[in-house]
N, C-alpha and C positions, 0 to 999 in steps of 0.2 A: 106332763100335761098337752104340753104343745104338741108333740110329736102324734100325738093319739088322735088330736084336731088333725092333723095332715093326712095321719092314714085313713082316717074317715070320708077327708077330702078327694080323698084320692081314688078312693074306693067309689064315691059319687061320680065321681067325673067317668072313672073306666065304666060306671053301668050307663051312664048317658051316652060314653063314646060307643057300646056294643048295641044299643037301642038304635042310635043316628045310623050307624053301619049297617045293620039289620034293615032297615027301613029303606036302605038306597040298593041291597042286595050285596054289602061291598065285601058284608063278613060269608056269605054263602061263597061269593069266590075265593074270599081268602081261603074257608075250610078246603074248598075244591083244590086250590092250588098245595096245600099242605098235603093233602092225600095222595095227589100225585107224587110230591117229592118224597114223600115218607114211602112208599110204596115202588120207586124207582126199581125196575128191573133190566138186568143186561139185557140188550138186544144181541142177535147172533151178531148182525154186522160189525157190533162195538167188540163182539168176543173173537172174531175172526182177525181183527186189527190188535187187540192185545197180544194175542197169540203167532199175531202173524203168518196166518192160515189161510190158503182159498176156499172159495165152495166144494176146489174137485179136490181137496185133501183128502186123503184117506184118514180114519180113526186113530190108526198106529202114527202116524205123521202129526197129527194133533197132541198124542199121548209122547211122544217124543218131544218138541217143540215145548210143551208143558211143562218134563222134566227139568227142561234145561233153565227153562226160566225163572221156575220154583225153586231150583237149587240154586241159583247164582242170587237171588234176590236173598237166600236163607243165609247166605256168605256173608252178602254187602247188607243185610243187618237192615233191609227194609219191607218190613211186615206188611204196611201198606201197599206196596205193589204186590206182593207176595199173595195179600188176597186176593186182590183182582186180578192175578192169573188165575188163581184156582175159583174165582166165580166166573171166567171166562170158560174154563176146563168143565164146569157144571154145566153150564148156558149150552156150550155144544154138544154135552154127553146127552142133553135132554133132546136137543133135536136130532140127532143121530140115532137114538133109541126109539124117535118117534117114526122115521125114515123105515127102520128094521121093522116095525110094527106094521107099517103102512103097505110095506113089500110083502111083508108073508101072509097079510091079509088078502092080499089080490090073490095071491095065486092058491085058495082054496077055493 
């Protein structure tokens, strides 16, 4: 019985806190911050830092760095680093595909 009272009091306090937050705009700001964090996309600069390549690197150089880093992290068992390396390659792959499409479209 005591736990039921406690749960109802907590729920009421939570609803009141949400109402207060919405009046001050804190709730909206919090939702925006959560949305930004949830959709964090790796930037081109971050991807280049992870793979250790420059803007002048060719796609073949990027693939070589990717293969070396991915394999070394597979052997040492760091799944987190391995996934970061993979995401960096995906990011740069999108950049390089965009450049190829842009340059082929200019020739016509």
